[in-house]
C-alpha positions as CSV (number, residue, x, y, z in Angstrom):
1,M,-177.6,8.9,33.9
2,A,-181.1,10.4,34.9
3,D,-180.1,8.9,38.0
4,E,-176.5,10.6,38.4
5,D,-178.4,13.7,38.0
6,A,-181.1,13.2,40.5
7,F,-178.2,13.0,42.8
8,T,-176.6,16.0,42.0
9,S,-179.6,18.2,42.0
10,G,-182.7,18.7,44.0
11,L,-182.3,18.3,47.6
12,F,-179.0,18.1,47.7
13,G,-178.1,20.7,45.1
14,I,-179.5,23.7,46.5
15,S,-177.1,26.4,46.8
16,L,-177.5,28.9,49.8
17,S,-176.8,32.8,48.5
18,D,-175.6,34.8,51.1
19,S,-175.7,38.6,51.0
20,E,-171.7,38.5,51.7
21,S,-169.3,38.1,48.8
22,E,-166.9,35.2,49.0
23,N,-163.9,37.3,49.8
24,D,-165.6,38.6,52.9
25,T,-166.2,35.0,54.3
26,T,-162.7,34.4,54.0
27,Q,-161.8,36.7,56.7
28,S,-161.9,36.0,60.5
29,P,-165.7,35.9,61.7
30,I,-164.8,38.3,64.7
31,P,-163.2,41.6,63.9
32,Q,-160.2,42.2,65.9
33,N,-161.5,45.4,67.3
34,D,-164.8,44.1,68.6
35,P,-165.0,42.6,71.8
36,P,-165.7,38.6,72.0
37,S,-169.6,38.0,71.0
38,S,-169.6,34.4,73.0
39,R,-168.2,33.3,76.3
40,A,-166.2,30.8,74.6
41,D,-164.4,33.4,72.6
42,R,-163.8,35.3,75.7
43,T,-162.3,32.4,77.7
44,A,-160.2,30.6,75.2
45,L,-156.9,30.3,76.1
46,S,-153.7,28.9,74.0
47,E,-152.2,26.0,75.1
48,P,-149.1,27.9,75.9
49,A,-151.1,30.6,77.8
50,F,-152.9,28.2,79.6
51,Q,-149.8,26.1,80.9
52,A,-148.6,29.7,81.9
53,L,-151.3,30.3,84.0
54,K,-151.7,26.8,85.3
55,S,-148.2,27.0,86.6
56,S,-148.7,30.3,88.1
57,Y,-151.7,29.3,90.1
58,R,-151.9,29.0,93.9
59,P,-155.3,28.1,95.7
60,K,-156.5,30.6,98.4
61,V,-156.1,28.8,101.7
62,E,-158.6,29.9,104.2
63,N,-157.4,29.1,107.7
64,G,-159.6,30.8,110.2
65,E,-157.8,34.4,110.1
66,I,-159.7,36.1,107.3
67,H,-160.0,39.1,109.5
68,S,-156.5,39.6,110.0
69,T,-156.3,40.4,106.3
70,I,-158.5,43.1,106.1
71,T,-157.9,46.6,106.9
72,L,-160.1,48.4,109.2
73,P,-162.0,50.8,109.2
74,P,-163.0,50.8,105.4
75,S,-161.9,54.2,104.5
76,A,-163.4,54.1,100.6
77,A,-166.6,52.7,99.1
78,L,-166.2,48.9,99.4
79,T,-166.6,46.5,96.2
80,K,-168.8,43.9,96.6
81,P,-166.2,41.4,97.2
82,E,-164.5,43.6,100.0
83,A,-168.0,43.8,101.6
84,Q,-168.3,40.1,101.3
85,D,-164.8,39.2,102.8
86,L,-165.9,41.6,105.7
87,L,-169.0,39.4,106.0
88,H,-167.0,36.0,106.2
89,A,-164.2,37.1,108.0
90,V,-167.1,38.0,111.0
91,E,-169.4,34.7,110.0
92,E,-165.9,32.8,110.4
93,L,-165.1,34.2,113.9
94,Y,-168.6,33.2,115.0
95,F,-168.7,30.1,113.6
96,F,-165.1,29.2,115.4
97,R,-167.2,30.7,118.6
98,R,-164.8,33.5,118.7
99,Y,-167.5,35.8,119.8
100,K,-165.5,38.8,121.5
101,E,-163.1,38.9,118.5
102,G,-166.3,38.9,116.3
103,A,-167.8,41.8,117.9
104,E,-164.6,44.0,118.4
105,F,-164.2,43.1,114.7
106,V,-167.6,44.3,113.9
107,R,-167.4,47.5,115.7
108,R,-164.1,48.5,113.9
109,A,-165.7,47.6,110.7
110,L,-168.4,49.7,111.4
111,G,-166.0,52.6,112.9
112,E,-167.8,52.3,116.2
113,G,-165.6,54.5,118.8
114,D,-163.0,55.5,116.4
115,E,-163.2,59.2,115.9
116,A,-161.3,59.3,112.7
117,A,-163.6,56.9,111.1
118,V,-165.6,57.9,108.4
119,T,-169.2,58.5,109.2
120,S,-171.6,56.3,108.3
121,S,-169.4,53.4,108.2
122,G,-167.0,54.4,105.7
123,G,-167.7,52.4,102.3
124,V,-169.8,50.0,104.1
125,D,-173.1,49.8,101.9
126,G,-176.5,49.5,103.8
127,E,-176.8,46.4,103.2
128,T,-173.7,44.8,104.4
129,R,-173.9,47.5,107.4
130,S,-177.4,45.7,108.8
131,L,-175.9,42.1,108.2
132,L,-172.8,43.4,110.4
133,R,-175.1,44.7,113.0
134,Q,-176.9,41.4,113.2
135,Y,-173.8,39.6,113.5
136,L,-172.3,42.4,116.2
137,G,-175.6,41.4,118.5
138,R,-175.4,37.7,118.1
139,C,-171.7,37.5,119.0
140,E,-172.3,40.0,122.0
141,A,-175.5,37.6,123.1
142,R,-173.2,34.7,122.6
143,A,-170.3,36.3,124.2
144,Q,-172.3,36.9,127.6
145,S,-174.0,33.7,127.7
146,K,-172.1,31.1,129.7
147,P,-169.8,29.1,128.1
148,L,-170.3,25.7,127.4
149,A,-168.7,22.6,128.8
150,Q,-166.6,20.3,126.9
151,G,-168.7,17.7,125.1
152,E,-171.8,19.9,125.5
153,V,-173.9,20.9,122.4
154,E,-175.1,24.4,121.6
155,R,-179.0,24.7,121.2
156,G,-180.2,27.3,119.2
């Protein structure tokens, strides 16, 4: 009998107290009006909600024409994703060796030669403007250089 008391008391018999009453612990740990405290709470979806989202999902396919989806010149302050889209568009044109189109795209993005364009390149921030000017220089230099023969590898 003494052995049974040893198992029910001692280390395994410790009862931790809480400052909350037991009635409070039966409620939801996250109050309904407070924002979720963890990433898992924010991103958790029920199975029906997940299936609805899954059925409506369509992947974004980039086919070398990002520049055609962008309205130029930007008239309002651009968000970071919109500014990145500008850069991705000119990078794509540069990658596909469409240097003249890339240079023209950058000029329109910066509002150069457009009287109606907002001064200081519309909503393009300084860092993006600097990168666009670098691509403008690269595209113009490549457009003026001798075209490569078929099978010739570009150096530099």
